[in-house]
A tleap script that builds the chain and sets N, CA, C and O, in Angstrom:
source leaprc.protein.ff14SB
mol = sequence {
  NMET GLY GLY MET VAL ALA TRP GLU TYR ALA
  LEU LEU VAL ARG ARG TYR GLN GLY GLN GLY
  ARG ASN PHE HIE VAL SER PHE VAL TRP TYR
  GLY PRO ASP GLY SER ARG LYS ASP VAL THR
  ALA TYR GLY ASP THR ALA ILE ALA HIE LEU
  ASN ARG VAL GLY ARG GLU GLY TRP GLU LEU
  VAL SER ALA ALA GLU ASP VAL ASN ASN VAL
  GLN GLY SER THR GLU VAL HIE ARG TYR HIE
  LEU LYS ARG PRO LEU CALA
}
set mol.1.N position { 131.715 62.544 105.989 }
set mol.1.CA position { 130.716 63.180 106.825 }
set mol.1.C position { 130.825 62.710 108.271 }
set mol.1.O position { 130.105 63.217 109.131 }
set mol.2.N position { 131.676 61.785 108.551 }
set mol.2.CA position { 132.005 61.330 109.883 }
set mol.2.C position { 130.867 61.191 110.871 }
set mol.2.O position { 130.654 62.119 111.651 }
set mol.3.N position { 130.146 60.136 110.894 }
set mol.3.CA position { 129.129 59.888 111.903 }
set mol.3.C position { 127.794 60.575 111.686 }
set mol.3.O position { 126.843 60.315 112.423 }
set mol.4.N position { 127.702 61.431 110.709 }
set mol.4.CA position { 126.429 62.103 110.455 }
set mol.4.C position { 125.498 61.167 109.690 }
set mol.4.O position { 125.908 60.518 108.728 }
set mol.5.N position { 124.247 61.106 110.124 }
set mol.5.CA position { 123.265 60.228 109.482 }
set mol.5.C position { 122.481 61.024 108.442 }
set mol.5.O position { 122.017 62.130 108.717 }
set mol.6.N position { 122.341 60.461 107.263 }
set mol.6.CA position { 121.502 61.067 106.221 }
set mol.6.C position { 120.159 60.348 106.238 }
set mol.6.O position { 120.113 59.125 106.368 }
set mol.7.N position { 119.085 61.084 106.110 }
set mol.7.CA position { 117.736 60.539 106.208 }
set mol.7.C position { 116.973 60.707 104.900 }
set mol.7.O position { 117.271 61.594 104.100 }
set mol.8.N position { 116.004 59.857 104.702 }
set mol.8.CA position { 115.000 60.070 103.655 }
set mol.8.C position { 113.655 60.127 104.349 }
set mol.8.O position { 113.463 59.524 105.405 }
set mol.9.N position { 112.729 60.851 103.752 }
set mol.9.CA position { 111.439 61.111 104.383 }
set mol.9.C position { 110.294 60.675 103.482 }
set mol.9.O position { 110.413 60.649 102.257 }
set mol.10.N position { 109.186 60.335 104.121 }
set mol.10.CA position { 107.980 59.938 103.393 }
set mol.10.C position { 106.771 60.419 104.190 }
set mol.10.O position { 106.888 60.868 105.330 }
set mol.11.N position { 105.628 60.311 103.565 }
set mol.11.CA position { 104.385 60.781 104.169 }
set mol.11.C position { 103.278 59.770 103.897 }
set mol.11.O position { 103.094 59.326 102.764 }
set mol.12.N position { 102.544 59.412 104.949 }
set mol.12.CA position { 101.352 58.580 104.821 }
set mol.12.C position { 100.159 59.463 105.153 }
set mol.12.O position { 100.125 60.090 106.212 }
set mol.13.N position { 99.184 59.517 104.260 }
set mol.13.CA position { 98.000 60.351 104.481 }
set mol.13.C position { 96.766 59.464 104.551 }
set mol.13.O position { 96.490 58.684 103.640 }
set mol.14.N position { 96.026 59.599 105.655 }
set mol.14.CA position { 94.752 58.903 105.829 }
set mol.14.C position { 93.654 59.937 105.624 }
set mol.14.O position { 93.654 60.986 106.269 }
set mol.15.N position { 92.729 59.646 104.735 }
set mol.15.CA position { 91.632 60.570 104.454 }
set mol.15.C position { 90.306 59.851 104.699 }
set mol.15.O position { 90.043 58.785 104.143 }
set mol.16.N position { 89.491 60.458 105.538 }
set mol.16.CA position { 88.153 59.949 105.831 }
set mol.16.C position { 87.163 60.936 105.259 }
set mol.16.O position { 87.196 62.121 105.588 }
set mol.17.N position { 86.280 60.450 104.404 }
set mol.17.CA position { 85.231 61.298 103.844 }
set mol.17.C position { 83.914 60.581 104.045 }
set mol.17.O position { 83.765 59.420 103.663 }
set mol.18.N position { 82.962 61.268 104.640 }
set mol.18.CA position { 81.698 60.604 104.887 }
set mol.18.C position { 80.551 61.560 105.050 }
set mol.18.O position { 80.712 62.761 105.270 }
set mol.19.N position { 79.386 60.968 104.931 }
set mol.19.CA position { 78.149 61.694 105.137 }
set mol.19.C position { 77.149 60.685 105.682 }
set mol.19.O position { 76.767 59.737 104.996 }
set mol.20.N position { 76.732 60.902 106.925 }
set mol.20.CA position { 75.817 59.946 107.541 }
set mol.20.C position { 76.482 58.597 107.697 }
set mol.20.O position { 77.577 58.494 108.249 }
set mol.21.N position { 75.820 57.564 107.211 }
set mol.21.CA position { 76.369 56.215 107.319 }
set mol.21.C position { 77.277 55.842 106.150 }
set mol.21.O position { 77.905 54.783 106.161 }
set mol.22.N position { 77.345 56.688 105.168 }
set mol.22.CA position { 78.212 56.433 104.017 }
set mol.22.C position { 79.552 57.118 104.238 }
set mol.22.O position { 79.612 58.330 104.444 }
set mol.23.N position { 80.623 56.340 104.196 }
set mol.23.CA position { 81.938 56.927 104.365 }
set mol.23.C position { 82.961 56.126 103.568 }
set mol.23.O position { 82.731 54.979 103.185 }
set mol.24.N position { 84.090 56.769 103.335 }
set mol.24.CA position { 85.191 56.139 102.602 }
set mol.24.C position { 86.491 56.531 103.293 }
set mol.24.O position { 86.718 57.709 103.570 }
set mol.25.N position { 87.340 55.554 103.571 }
set mol.25.CA position { 88.659 55.803 104.148 }
set mol.25.C position { 89.704 55.383 103.127 }
set mol.25.O position { 89.635 54.283 102.578 }
set mol.26.N position { 90.656 56.244 102.878 }
set mol.26.CA position { 91.731 55.900 101.945 }
set mol.26.C position { 93.074 56.262 102.562 }
set mol.26.O position { 93.165 57.138 103.423 }
set mol.27.N position { 94.119 55.569 102.102 }
set mol.27.CA position { 95.483 55.816 102.536 }
set mol.27.C position { 96.351 56.014 101.296 }
set mol.27.O position { 96.287 55.231 100.348 }
set mol.28.N position { 97.162 57.072 101.314 }
set mol.28.CA position { 98.059 57.357 100.195 }
set mol.28.C position { 99.467 57.513 100.756 }
set mol.28.O position { 99.679 58.200 101.755 }
set mol.29.N position { 100.431 56.863 100.096 }
set mol.29.CA position { 101.837 56.909 100.469 }
set mol.29.C position { 102.574 57.836 99.509 }
set mol.29.O position { 102.521 57.655 98.292 }
set mol.30.N position { 103.257 58.823 100.064 }
set mol.30.CA position { 104.102 59.729 99.283 }
set mol.30.C position { 105.548 59.353 99.584 }
set mol.30.O position { 106.054 59.637 100.670 }
set mol.31.N position { 106.199 58.724 98.640 }
set mol.31.CA position { 107.543 58.202 98.836 }
set mol.31.C position { 108.620 59.264 98.758 }
set mol.31.O position { 108.372 60.377 98.295 }
set mol.32.N position { 109.816 58.921 99.212 }
set mol.32.CA position { 110.924 59.879 99.205 }
set mol.32.C position { 111.359 60.282 97.796 }
set mol.32.O position { 112.035 61.296 97.622 }
set mol.33.N position { 110.980 59.502 96.804 }
set mol.33.CA position { 111.333 59.818 95.415 }
set mol.33.C position { 110.271 60.681 94.733 }
set mol.33.O position { 110.364 60.956 93.537 }
set mol.34.N position { 109.262 61.108 95.496 }
set mol.34.CA position { 108.202 61.940 94.930 }
set mol.34.C position { 107.024 61.158 94.394 }
set mol.34.O position { 106.069 61.739 93.880 }
set mol.35.N position { 107.087 59.842 94.511 }
set mol.35.CA position { 105.986 59.014 94.007 }
set mol.35.C position { 104.769 59.111 94.927 }
set mol.35.O position { 104.877 59.474 96.098 }
set mol.36.N position { 103.620 58.779 94.366 }
set mol.36.CA position { 102.348 58.793 95.095 }
set mol.36.C position { 101.657 57.474 94.794 }
set mol.36.O position { 101.473 57.121 93.629 }
set mol.37.N position { 101.264 56.727 95.857 }
set mol.37.CA position { 100.662 55.421 95.655 }
set mol.37.C position { 99.487 55.218 96.603 }
set mol.37.O position { 99.603 55.456 97.806 }
set mol.38.N position { 98.364 54.780 96.062 }
set mol.38.CA position { 97.203 54.442 96.882 }
set mol.38.C position { 97.507 53.099 97.546 }
set mol.38.O position { 97.647 52.085 96.863 }
set mol.39.N position { 97.610 53.091 98.882 }
set mol.39.CA position { 97.940 51.871 99.616 }
set mol.39.C position { 96.765 51.396 100.477 }
set mol.39.O position { 96.950 50.615 101.410 }
set mol.40.N position { 95.577 51.864 100.164 }
set mol.40.CA position { 94.383 51.527 100.939 }
set mol.40.C position { 94.216 50.026 101.096 }
set mol.40.O position { 93.810 49.559 102.160 }
set mol.41.N position { 94.517 49.271 100.067 }
set mol.41.CA position { 94.315 47.821 100.091 }
set mol.41.C position { 95.189 47.117 101.130 }
set mol.41.O position { 94.903 45.972 101.481 }
set mol.42.N position { 96.239 47.760 101.631 }
set mol.42.CA position { 97.139 47.123 102.587 }
set mol.42.C position { 96.594 47.104 104.016 }
set mol.42.O position { 97.185 46.447 104.873 }
set mol.43.N position { 95.510 47.786 104.299 }
set mol.43.CA position { 94.952 47.781 105.650 }
set mol.43.C position { 93.902 48.847 105.827 }
set mol.43.O position { 93.848 49.819 105.074 }
set mol.44.N position { 93.057 48.655 106.840 }
set mol.44.CA position { 91.971 49.622 107.038 }
set mol.44.C position { 92.190 50.511 108.259 }
set mol.44.O position { 91.302 51.283 108.621 }
set mol.45.N position { 93.373 50.418 108.908 }
set mol.45.CA position { 93.686 51.299 110.033 }
set mol.45.C position { 95.070 51.910 109.837 }
set mol.45.O position { 95.929 51.349 109.157 }
set mol.46.N position { 95.259 53.063 110.447 }
set mol.46.CA position { 96.576 53.707 110.381 }
set mol.46.C position { 97.630 52.827 111.039 }
set mol.46.O position { 98.766 52.770 110.569 }
set mol.47.N position { 97.269 52.140 112.125 }
set mol.47.CA position { 98.221 51.272 112.822 }
set mol.47.C position { 98.721 50.170 111.893 }
set mol.47.O position { 99.913 49.860 111.894 }
set mol.48.N position { 97.840 49.580 111.110 }
set mol.48.CA position { 98.252 48.533 110.168 }
set mol.48.C position { 99.278 49.081 109.182 }
set mol.48.O position { 100.268 48.415 108.879 }
set mol.49.N position { 99.045 50.278 108.688 }
set mol.49.CA position { 99.968 50.888 107.724 }
set mol.49.C position { 101.291 51.264 108.387 }
set mol.49.O position { 102.357 51.041 107.814 }
set mol.50.N position { 101.227 51.835 109.598 }
set mol.50.CA position { 102.453 52.223 110.285 }
set mol.50.C position { 103.293 50.997 110.651 }
set mol.50.O position { 104.519 51.041 110.551 }
set mol.51.N position { 102.657 49.916 111.070 }
set mol.51.CA position { 103.398 48.687 111.359 }
set mol.51.C position { 104.038 48.117 110.095 }
set mol.51.O position { 105.161 47.614 110.135 }
set mol.52.N position { 103.323 48.196 108.981 }
set mol.52.CA position { 103.862 47.677 107.718 }
set mol.52.C position { 105.120 48.435 107.314 }
set mol.52.O position { 106.139 47.820 106.998 }
set mol.53.N position { 105.060 49.761 107.321 }
set mol.53.CA position { 106.237 50.530 106.907 }
set mol.53.C position { 107.320 50.512 107.981 }
set mol.53.O position { 108.499 50.684 107.673 }
set mol.54.N position { 106.930 50.306 109.243 }
set mol.54.CA position { 107.917 50.159 110.308 }
set mol.54.C position { 108.809 48.954 110.066 }
set mol.54.O position { 110.003 48.994 110.361 }
set mol.55.N position { 108.237 47.884 109.530 }
set mol.55.CA position { 109.031 46.697 109.199 }
set mol.55.C position { 110.006 46.972 108.054 }
set mol.55.O position { 110.961 46.223 107.849 }
set mol.56.N position { 109.757 48.048 107.314 }
set mol.56.CA position { 110.655 48.443 106.221 }
set mol.56.C position { 111.676 49.485 106.686 }
set mol.56.O position { 112.411 50.043 105.872 }
set mol.57.N position { 111.720 49.744 107.993 }
set mol.57.CA position { 112.705 50.667 108.544 }
set mol.57.C position { 112.229 52.088 108.758 }
set mol.57.O position { 113.009 52.933 109.197 }
set mol.58.N position { 110.959 52.382 108.457 }
set mol.58.CA position { 110.445 53.743 108.623 }
set mol.58.C position { 110.085 53.988 110.081 }
set mol.58.O position { 109.558 53.107 110.760 }
set mol.59.N position { 110.377 55.198 110.552 }
set mol.59.CA position { 110.078 55.609 111.919 }
set mol.59.C position { 109.148 56.820 111.868 }
set mol.59.O position { 109.375 57.756 111.101 }
set mol.60.N position { 108.103 56.790 112.688 }
set mol.60.CA position { 107.169 57.913 112.760 }
set mol.60.C position { 107.853 59.099 113.433 }
set mol.60.O position { 108.390 58.976 114.534 }
set mol.61.N position { 107.827 60.243 112.763 }
set mol.61.CA position { 108.447 61.457 113.278 }
set mol.61.C position { 107.391 62.371 113.891 }
set mol.61.O position { 107.592 62.921 114.973 }
set mol.62.N position { 106.269 62.530 113.198 }
set mol.62.CA position { 105.194 63.378 113.704 }
set mol.62.C position { 103.888 63.005 113.012 }
set mol.62.O position { 103.870 62.337 111.978 }
set mol.63.N position { 102.805 63.458 113.617 }
set mol.63.CA position { 101.475 63.232 113.049 }
set mol.63.C position { 100.685 64.525 113.184 }
set mol.63.O position { 100.838 65.264 114.156 }
set mol.64.N position { 99.844 64.785 112.199 }
set mol.64.CA position { 99.005 65.981 112.211 }
set mol.64.C position { 97.611 65.599 111.748 }
set mol.64.O position { 97.437 64.661 110.970 }
set mol.65.N position { 96.622 66.335 112.234 }
set mol.65.CA position { 95.230 66.028 111.918 }
set mol.65.C position { 94.502 67.306 111.520 }
set mol.65.O position { 94.639 68.344 112.168 }
set mol.66.N position { 93.727 67.210 110.446 }
set mol.66.CA position { 92.831 68.292 110.030 }
set mol.66.C position { 91.430 67.722 110.019 }
set mol.66.O position { 91.169 66.720 109.353 }
set mol.67.N position { 90.526 68.351 110.750 }
set mol.67.CA position { 89.147 67.877 110.796 }
set mol.67.C position { 88.229 69.022 110.411 }
set mol.67.O position { 88.341 70.130 110.935 }
set mol.68.N position { 87.317 68.738 109.483 }
set mol.68.CA position { 86.316 69.718 109.085 }
set mol.68.C position { 85.106 69.515 109.994 }
set mol.68.O position { 84.223 68.710 109.698 }
set mol.69.N position { 85.076 70.256 111.105 }
set mol.69.CA position { 83.979 70.089 112.061 }
set mol.69.C position { 82.703 70.793 111.648 }
set mol.69.O position { 81.638 70.516 112.200 }
set mol.70.N position { 82.792 71.691 110.693 }
set mol.70.CA position { 81.597 72.421 110.265 }
set mol.70.C position { 80.590 71.450 109.662 }
set mol.70.O position { 79.407 71.480 110.002 }
set mol.71.N position { 81.061 70.595 108.772 }
set mol.71.CA position { 80.174 69.623 108.155 }
set mol.71.C position { 80.398 68.225 108.706 }
set mol.71.O position { 79.585 67.328 108.484 }
set mol.72.N position { 81.518 68.033 109.436 }
set mol.72.CA position { 81.831 66.731 110.000 }
set mol.72.C position { 82.065 65.665 108.961 }
set mol.72.O position { 81.869 64.480 109.228 }
set mol.73.N position { 82.483 66.072 107.778 }
set mol.73.CA position { 82.536 65.115 106.680 }
set mol.73.C position { 83.951 64.742 106.241 }
set mol.73.O position { 84.118 63.805 105.460 }
set mol.74.N position { 84.965 65.444 106.719 }
set mol.74.CA position { 86.305 65.170 106.222 }
set mol.74.C position { 87.313 65.190 107.370 }
set mol.74.O position { 87.325 66.106 108.192 }
set mol.75.N position { 88.153 64.164 107.405 }
set mol.75.CA position { 89.295 64.130 108.313 }
set mol.75.C position { 90.518 63.764 107.486 }
set mol.75.O position { 90.464 62.875 106.637 }
set mol.76.N position { 91.601 64.448 107.739 }
set mol.76.CA position { 92.863 64.119 107.079 }
set mol.76.C position { 93.916 63.978 108.165 }
set mol.76.O position { 94.135 64.897 108.954 }
set mol.77.N position { 94.565 62.825 108.200 }
set mol.77.CA position { 95.660 62.579 109.130 }
set mol.77.C position { 96.927 62.403 108.311 }
set mol.77.O position { 96.955 61.655 107.334 }
set mol.78.N position { 97.973 63.103 108.723 }
set mol.78.CA position { 99.258 63.016 108.030 }
set mol.78.C position { 100.297 62.423 108.981 }
set mol.78.O position { 100.486 62.911 110.095 }
set mol.79.N position { 100.957 61.377 108.532 }
set mol.79.CA position { 101.989 60.710 109.313 }
set mol.79.C position { 103.327 60.915 108.604 }
set mol.79.O position { 103.538 60.399 107.507 }
set mol.80.N position { 104.218 61.661 109.227 }
set mol.80.CA position { 105.530 61.972 108.661 }
set mol.80.C position { 106.514 60.925 109.169 }
set mol.80.O position { 106.601 60.676 110.371 }
set mol.81.N position { 107.255 60.315 108.247 }
set mol.81.CA position { 108.158 59.229 108.590 }
set mol.81.C position { 109.551 59.489 108.039 }
set mol.81.O position { 109.733 60.244 107.084 }
set mol.82.N position { 110.540 58.836 108.672 }
set mol.82.CA position { 111.919 58.937 108.192 }
set mol.82.C position { 112.604 57.587 108.382 }
set mol.82.O position { 112.181 56.762 109.192 }
set mol.83.N position { 113.679 57.384 107.607 }
set mol.83.CA position { 114.553 56.234 107.809 }
set mol.83.C position { 115.935 56.619 107.296 }
set mol.83.O position { 116.064 57.459 106.406 }
set mol.84.N position { 116.952 56.005 107.856 }
set mol.84.CA position { 118.301 56.344 107.397 }
set mol.84.C position { 118.532 55.872 105.970 }
set mol.84.O position { 118.052 54.814 105.565 }
set mol.85.N position { 119.268 56.670 105.222 }
set mol.85.CA position { 119.657 56.245 103.873 }
set mol.85.C position { 120.682 55.134 103.985 }
set mol.85.O position { 121.565 55.162 104.842 }
set mol.86.N position { 120.550 54.169 103.113 }
set mol.86.CA position { 121.488 53.035 103.144 }
set mol.86.C position { 122.839 53.414 102.592 }
set mol.86.O position { 123.743 52.579 102.546 }
savepdb mol mol.pdb
quit
């Protein structure tokens, strides 16, 4: 393949669900092998999670946000990541 880089991709999803003063934030990692893992325990901010996977060679490619402004109760942030295949 001469100099061509092969990549693997993953997705980190941050979900905020709340009503008034009650809210819950969770983080789920979707691995390149199709696995799904709740990684909430690894940190309470997206930056903590991105720094953690950055140390594993993952690079942020793009981020997207969905906010339900009608009820103000749900936010979903998607962080798309890639790293070269070994």
